[in-house]
MOPAC internal coordinates of N, CA, C and O (Angstrom, degrees):
PM7 1SCF
backbone

  N    0.0000 0     0.00 0     0.00 0    0    0    0
  C    1.4270 1     0.00 0     0.00 0    1    0    0
  C    1.5165 1   110.00 1     0.00 0    2    1    0
  O    1.2310 1   120.87 1   -44.43 1    3    2    1
  N    1.2990 1   115.94 1   135.57 1    3    2    1
  C    1.4693 1   121.92 1  -178.43 1    5    3    2
  C    1.5415 1   111.00 1   -84.03 1    6    5    3
  O    1.2310 1   120.80 1   -45.79 1    7    6    5
  N    1.2845 1   116.07 1   134.21 1    7    6    5
  C    1.4505 1   121.31 1   177.87 1    9    7    6
  C    1.5139 1   107.85 1   -84.06 1   10    9    7
  O    1.2310 1   119.84 1   -58.03 1   11   10    9
  N    1.3335 1   117.91 1   121.97 1   11   10    9
  C    1.4861 1   121.52 1  -175.10 1   13   11   10
  C    1.5412 1   110.88 1   -91.98 1   14   13   11
  O    1.2310 1   118.94 1   177.50 1   15   14   13
  N    1.3216 1   119.63 1    -2.50 1   15   14   13
  C    1.4347 1   120.98 1  -178.62 1   17   15   14
  C    1.5308 1   109.82 1   -87.39 1   18   17   15
  O    1.2310 1   121.16 1   -36.71 1   19   18   17
  N    1.3422 1   115.39 1   143.29 1   19   18   17
  C    1.5023 1   118.57 1   175.05 1   21   19   18
  C    1.5343 1   110.42 1   -62.08 1   22   21   19
  O    1.2310 1   119.28 1   -23.59 1   23   22   21
  N    1.3085 1   118.98 1   156.41 1   23   22   21
  C    1.4692 1   121.55 1   178.72 1   25   23   22
  C    1.4994 1   113.75 1   -54.76 1   26   25   23
  O    1.2310 1   119.22 1   142.61 1   27   26   25
  N    1.3249 1   119.09 1   -37.39 1   27   26   25
  C    1.4598 1   120.75 1  -178.13 1   29   27   26
  C    1.5126 1   111.72 1   -61.07 1   30   29   27
  O    1.2310 1   120.34 1   143.78 1   31   30   29
  N    1.3359 1   116.96 1   -36.22 1   31   30   29
  C    1.5051 1   119.22 1   179.16 1   33   31   30
  C    1.5317 1   109.00 1   -72.26 1   34   33   31
  O    1.2310 1   119.53 1   142.17 1   35   34   33
  N    1.3317 1   118.51 1   -37.83 1   35   34   33
  C    1.4271 1   122.37 1   179.40 1   37   35   34
  C    1.5280 1   110.72 1   -62.42 1   38   37   35
  O    1.2310 1   120.69 1   136.20 1   39   38   37
  N    1.3700 1   116.29 1   -43.80 1   39   38   37
  C    1.4406 1   120.95 1   179.17 1   41   39   38
  C    1.5017 1   111.95 1   -62.65 1   42   41   39
  O    1.2310 1   120.57 1   143.05 1   43   42   41
  N    1.3224 1   116.51 1   -36.95 1   43   42   41
  C    1.4942 1   120.97 1  -178.72 1   45   43   42
  C    1.5262 1   110.05 1   -59.94 1   46   45   43
  O    1.2310 1   119.07 1   147.86 1   47   46   45
  N    1.3121 1   119.38 1   -32.14 1   47   46   45
  C    1.4399 1   122.27 1   179.82 1   49   47   46
  C    1.4959 1   114.82 1   -66.88 1   50   49   47
  O    1.2310 1   120.62 1   162.81 1   51   50   49
  N    1.3267 1   116.42 1   -17.19 1   51   50   49
  C    1.4572 1   122.44 1  -179.94 1   53   51   50
  C    1.5112 1   113.02 1   -94.49 1   54   53   51
  O    1.2310 1   118.29 1  -176.54 1   55   54   53
  N    1.2891 1   120.87 1     3.46 1   55   54   53
  C    1.4451 1   123.56 1  -178.32 1   57   55   54
  C    1.5228 1   111.18 1   -89.99 1   58   57   55
  O    1.2310 1   121.12 1   -32.27 1   59   58   57
  N    1.3220 1   115.46 1   147.73 1   59   58   57
  C    1.4413 1   121.64 1   177.44 1   61   59   58
  C    1.5054 1   108.58 1   -73.36 1   62   61   59
  O    1.2310 1   119.67 1   -23.45 1   63   62   61
  N    1.3600 1   118.23 1   156.55 1   63   62   61
  C    1.4663 1   119.79 1   176.64 1   65   63   62
  C    1.5188 1   114.00 1   -55.44 1   66   65   63
  O    1.2310 1   121.17 1   146.21 1   67   66   65
  N    1.3682 1   115.37 1   -33.79 1   67   66   65
  C    1.4862 1   120.31 1  -179.52 1   69   67   66
  C    1.5621 1   108.25 1   -68.13 1   70   69   67
  O    1.2310 1   120.42 1   138.77 1   71   70   69
  N    1.3231 1   116.80 1   -41.23 1   71   70   69
  C    1.4848 1   118.94 1   179.42 1   73   71   70
  C    1.5417 1   109.96 1   -65.72 1   74   73   71
  O    1.2310 1   120.66 1   137.50 1   75   74   73
  N    1.2897 1   116.35 1   -42.50 1   75   74   73
  C    1.4737 1   120.32 1   178.12 1   77   75   74
  C    1.5260 1   110.77 1   -58.48 1   78   77   75
  O    1.2310 1   120.78 1   134.69 1   79   78   77
  N    1.3494 1   116.12 1   -45.31 1   79   78   77
  C    1.4874 1   120.62 1   177.58 1   81   79   78
  C    1.4854 1   111.33 1   -62.06 1   82   81   79
  O    1.2310 1   119.71 1   136.02 1   83   82   81
  N    1.3268 1   118.17 1   -43.98 1   83   82   81
  C    1.4493 1   121.80 1  -178.67 1   85   83   82
  C    1.5065 1   111.15 1   -61.42 1   86   85   83
  O    1.2310 1   121.04 1   134.10 1   87   86   85
  N    1.3113 1   115.62 1   -45.90 1   87   86   85
  C    1.5016 1   121.01 1   177.93 1   89   87   86
  C    1.5020 1   112.12 1   -65.31 1   90   89   87
  O    1.2310 1   120.18 1   142.20 1   91   90   89
  N    1.3417 1   117.27 1   -37.80 1   91   90   89
  C    1.4209 1   121.17 1   178.81 1   93   91   90
  C    1.5457 1   110.61 1   -64.00 1   94   93   91
  O    1.2310 1   120.72 1   137.36 1   95   94   93
  N    1.2917 1   116.22 1   -42.64 1   95   94   93
  C    1.4815 1   121.43 1   177.63 1   97   95   94
  C    1.5104 1   110.72 1   -63.65 1   98   97   95
  O    1.2310 1   120.39 1   141.49 1   99   98   97
  N    1.3644 1   116.87 1   -38.51 1   99   98   97
  C    1.4698 1   119.83 1   178.94 1  101   99   98
  C    1.5061 1   110.90 1   -65.93 1  102  101   99
  O    1.2310 1   120.32 1   139.07 1  103  102  101
  N    1.3304 1   117.00 1   -40.93 1  103  102  101
  C    1.4678 1   120.59 1   178.41 1  105  103  102
  C    1.5193 1   111.43 1   -63.36 1  106  105  103
  O    1.2310 1   121.15 1   138.11 1  107  106  105
  N    1.3563 1   115.40 1   -41.89 1  107  106  105
  C    1.4493 1   120.34 1  -179.63 1  109  107  106
  C    1.5365 1   109.47 1   -63.80 1  110  109  107
  O    1.2310 1   119.58 1   140.25 1  111  110  109
  N    1.3249 1   118.41 1   -39.75 1  111  110  109
  C    1.4474 1   121.77 1   177.56 1  113  111  110
  C    1.5216 1   109.90 1   -63.49 1  114  113  111
  O    1.2310 1   119.67 1   140.05 1  115  114  113
  N    1.3168 1   118.23 1   -39.95 1  115  114  113
  C    1.4353 1   121.91 1   177.14 1  117  115  114
  C    1.5141 1   110.98 1   -63.64 1  118  117  115
  O    1.2310 1   120.48 1   137.07 1  119  118  117
  N    1.3272 1   116.69 1   -42.93 1  119  118  117
  C    1.4810 1   118.12 1   177.72 1  121  119  118
  C    1.4838 1   112.78 1   -65.49 1  122  121  119
  O    1.2310 1   119.42 1   143.36 1  123  122  121
  N    1.3095 1   118.71 1   -36.64 1  123  122  121
  C    1.4651 1   121.81 1   176.21 1  125  123  122
  C    1.5418 1   109.71 1   -62.90 1  126  125  123
  O    1.2310 1   119.96 1   140.61 1  127  126  125
  N    1.3209 1   117.68 1   -39.39 1  127  126  125
  C    1.4414 1   122.55 1   179.18 1  129  127  126
  C    1.5376 1   109.65 1   -64.19 1  130  129  127
  O    1.2310 1   120.76 1   136.70 1  131  130  129
  N    1.3364 1   116.14 1   -43.30 1  131  130  129
  C    1.4717 1   120.02 1   178.67 1  133  131  130
  C    1.5169 1   108.79 1   -62.34 1  134  133  131
  O    1.2310 1   119.36 1   134.14 1  135  134  133
  N    1.3261 1   118.82 1   -45.86 1  135  134  133
  C    1.4208 1   121.81 1   179.56 1  137  135  134
  C    1.5387 1   112.40 1   -58.69 1  138  137  135
  O    1.2310 1   121.09 1   137.81 1  139  138  137
  N    1.3008 1   115.53 1   -42.19 1  139  138  137
  C    1.4835 1   119.47 1   179.20 1  141  139  138
  C    1.5378 1   109.38 1   -63.60 1  142  141  139
  O    1.2310 1   120.17 1   137.56 1  143  142  141
  N    1.3104 1   117.29 1   -42.44 1  143  142  141
  C    1.4565 1   119.26 1   179.45 1  145  143  142
  C    1.5331 1   110.66 1   -63.76 1  146  145  143
  O    1.2310 1   120.50 1   141.95 1  147  146  145
  N    1.3432 1   116.66 1   -38.05 1  147  146  145
  C    1.4707 1   121.15 1   175.63 1  149  147  146
  C    1.5172 1   110.81 1   -59.70 1  150  149  147
  O    1.2310 1   120.67 1   132.64 1  151  150  149
  N    1.3584 1   116.32 1   -47.36 1  151  150  149
  C    1.4685 1   120.53 1  -179.12 1  153  151  150
  C    1.5456 1   111.19 1   -62.43 1  154  153  151
  O    1.2310 1   119.95 1   146.67 1  155  154  153
  N    1.3239 1   117.71 1   -33.33 1  155  154  153
  C    1.4441 1   122.31 1  -179.57 1  157  155  154
  C    1.5185 1   112.10 1   -85.03 1  158  157  155
  O    1.2310 1   119.94 1   178.73 1  159  158  157
  N    1.3316 1   117.72 1    -1.27 1  159  158  157
  C    1.4460 1   120.36 1  -179.15 1  161  159  158
  C    1.5357 1   113.57 1    71.55 1  162  161  159
  O    1.2310 1   120.63 1  -157.11 1  163  162  161
  N    1.2880 1   116.41 1    22.89 1  163  162  161
  C    1.4924 1   121.30 1  -177.22 1  165  163  162
  C    1.5185 1   112.48 1  -105.09 1  166  165  163
  O    1.2310 1   119.78 1  -172.93 1  167  166  165
  N    1.2996 1   118.03 1     7.07 1  167  166  165
  C    1.4686 1   120.32 1  -175.55 1  169  167  166
  C    1.5284 1   106.57 1  -104.08 1  170  169  167
  O    1.2310 1   120.58 1   -63.11 1  171  170  169
  N    1.3440 1   116.50 1   116.89 1  171  170  169
  C    1.4509 1   123.56 1   179.48 1  173  171  170
  C    1.5133 1   109.39 1  -141.01 1  174  173  171
  O    1.2310 1   121.19 1     2.87 1  175  174  173
  N    1.3268 1   115.33 1  -177.13 1  175  174  173
  C    1.5037 1   118.77 1  -176.74 1  177  175  174
  C    1.5434 1   109.93 1   -63.11 1  178  177  175
  O    1.2310 1   119.89 1   147.40 1  179  178  177
  N    1.3182 1   117.82 1   -32.60 1  179  178  177
  C    1.4613 1   119.45 1  -179.08 1  181  179  178
  C    1.5539 1   109.64 1   -67.13 1  182  181  179
  O    1.2310 1   121.20 1   136.70 1  183  182  181
  N    1.3344 1   115.31 1   -43.30 1  183  182  181
  C    1.4707 1   121.00 1   177.02 1  185  183  182
  C    1.5362 1   109.09 1   -60.88 1  186  185  183
  O    1.2310 1   121.60 1   131.34 1  187  186  185
  N    1.3425 1   114.54 1   -48.66 1  187  186  185
  C    1.4754 1   119.54 1  -177.60 1  189  187  186
  C    1.5459 1   111.19 1   -57.57 1  190  189  187
  O    1.2310 1   120.01 1   137.88 1  191  190  189
  N    1.3354 1   117.58 1   -42.12 1  191  190  189
  C    1.4373 1   119.37 1  -178.99 1  193  191  190
  C    1.5093 1   112.83 1   -63.65 1  194  193  191
  O    1.2310 1   119.75 1   150.81 1  195  194  193
  N    1.3327 1   118.08 1   -29.19 1  195  194  193
  C    1.4607 1   121.04 1  -178.77 1  197  195  194
  C    1.5051 1   112.83 1   -91.50 1  198  197  195
  O    1.2310 1   119.71 1   168.36 1  199  198  197
  N    1.3113 1   118.17 1   -11.64 1  199  198  197
  C    1.4617 1   119.36 1  -174.47 1  201  199  198
  C    1.4937 1   110.81 1   -69.04 1  202  201  199
  O    1.2310 1   121.48 1   -40.43 1  203  202  201
  N    1.3468 1   114.78 1   139.57 1  203  202  201
  C    1.4536 1   120.51 1  -177.56 1  205  203  202
  C    1.5029 1   113.43 1    83.85 1  206  205  203
  O    1.2310 1   120.51 1   176.90 1  207  206  205
  N    1.3446 1   116.64 1    -3.10 1  207  206  205
  C    1.4539 1   121.66 1   179.85 1  209  207  206
  C    1.5345 1   110.51 1  -118.53 1  210  209  207
  O    1.2310 1   120.45 1  -166.31 1  211  210  209
  N    1.3507 1   116.75 1    13.69 1  211  210  209
  C    1.4458 1   119.76 1  -177.73 1  213  211  210
  C    1.4803 1   115.54 1    69.64 1  214  213  211
  O    1.2310 1   120.51 1  -156.79 1  215  214  213
  N    1.3350 1   116.62 1    23.21 1  215  214  213
  C    1.4865 1   120.98 1  -172.76 1  217  215  214
  C    1.5412 1   110.46 1  -120.01 1  218  217  215
  O    1.2310 1   118.71 1  -157.00 1  219  218  217
  N    1.2900 1   120.07 1    23.00 1  219  218  217
  C    1.4595 1   120.39 1   177.68 1  221  219  218
  C    1.4863 1   109.72 1   -63.96 1  222  221  219
  O    1.2310 1   120.72 1   -28.87 1  223  222  221
  N    1.3122 1   116.24 1   151.13 1  223  222  221
  C    1.4707 1   120.15 1  -173.13 1  225  223  222
  C    1.5168 1   112.66 1  -104.02 1  226  225  223
  O    1.2310 1   119.52 1  -157.07 1  227  226  225
  N    1.3210 1   118.52 1    22.93 1  227  226  225
  C    1.4613 1   118.67 1  -177.77 1  229  227  226
  C    1.5091 1   113.97 1  -113.66 1  230  229  227
  O    1.2310 1   119.24 1  -168.89 1  231  230  229
  N    1.3036 1   119.06 1    11.11 1  231  230  229
  C    1.4597 1   118.83 1   169.67 1  233  231  230
  C    1.5068 1   116.55 1    97.93 1  234  233  231
  O    1.2310 1   120.95 1    34.65 1  235  234  233
  N    1.2980 1   115.79 1  -145.35 1  235  234  233
  C    1.4348 1   125.98 1  -167.90 1  237  235  234
  C    1.5268 1   112.62 1   -62.50 1  238  237  235
  O    1.2310 1   120.08 1   134.53 1  239  238  237
  N    1.3157 1   117.45 1   -45.47 1  239  238  237
  C    1.4912 1   120.63 1  -177.34 1  241  239  238
  C    1.5288 1   110.39 1   -57.39 1  242  241  239
  O    1.2310 1   120.05 1   136.56 1  243  242  241
  N    1.2829 1   117.50 1   -43.44 1  243  242  241
  C    1.4556 1   120.43 1  -179.33 1  245  243  242
  C    1.5266 1   109.39 1   -63.67 1  246  245  243
  O    1.2310 1   119.55 1   138.68 1  247  246  245
  N    1.2950 1   118.47 1   -41.32 1  247  246  245
  C    1.4506 1   120.99 1   178.93 1  249  247  246
  C    1.5196 1   112.12 1   -60.07 1  250  249  247
  O    1.2310 1   120.34 1   141.42 1  251  250  249
  N    1.3584 1   116.96 1   -38.58 1  251  250  249
  C    1.4197 1   118.89 1   178.21 1  253  251  250
  C    1.5067 1   112.40 1   -68.12 1  254  253  251
  O    1.2310 1   119.15 1   143.65 1  255  254  253
  N    1.3252 1   119.23 1   -36.35 1  255  254  253
  C    1.4417 1   121.56 1   176.68 1  257  255  254
  C    1.5282 1   110.08 1   -63.39 1  258  257  255
  O    1.2310 1   120.13 1   136.05 1  259  258  257
  N    1.3438 1   117.36 1   -43.95 1  259  258  257
  C    1.4332 1   120.37 1  -178.41 1  261  259  258
  C    1.5368 1   112.20 1   -69.07 1  262  261  259
  O    1.2310 1   120.27 1   147.48 1  263  262  261
  N    1.3373 1   117.10 1   -32.52 1  263  262  261
  C    1.4571 1   119.62 1   177.34 1  265  263  262
  C    1.5357 1   108.41 1   -65.20 1  266  265  263
  O    1.2310 1   119.44 1   139.86 1  267  266  265
  N    1.3133 1   118.68 1   -40.14 1  267  266  265
  C    1.4656 1   120.78 1   179.35 1  269  267  266
  C    1.5157 1   112.37 1   -67.75 1  270  269  267
  O    1.2310 1   121.10 1   138.62 1  271  270  269
  N    1.3344 1   115.49 1   -41.38 1  271  270  269
  C    1.4593 1   118.49 1   179.62 1  273  271  270
  C    1.5365 1   110.36 1   -66.20 1  274  273  271
  O    1.2310 1   119.73 1   141.82 1  275  274  273
  N    1.3007 1   118.11 1   -38.18 1  275  274  273
  C    1.4717 1   123.80 1  -177.32 1  277  275  274
  C    1.5130 1   111.41 1   -72.05 1  278  277  275
  O    1.2310 1   119.61 1   150.96 1  279  278  277
  N    1.3499 1   118.35 1   -29.04 1  279  278  277
  C    1.4515 1   119.28 1  -175.97 1  281  279  278
  C    1.5091 1   114.92 1   -78.26 1  282  281  279
  O    1.2310 1   120.10 1   180.00 1  283  282  281

């Protein structure tokens, strides 16, 4: 039988509840950061293209978010 789910979904099934929670919190922190950038008028296509790659253009706070997501 062929698995119709993408590999990322299959991998998620192998994570512990603690790992799922940690990653969920990291994603929520990233979304809060995006929202703050939007409120400050600093969110544009250039920022979007670098997001998730450690290339946000707003300084220290973005670096902290990416460190958490990467860990």
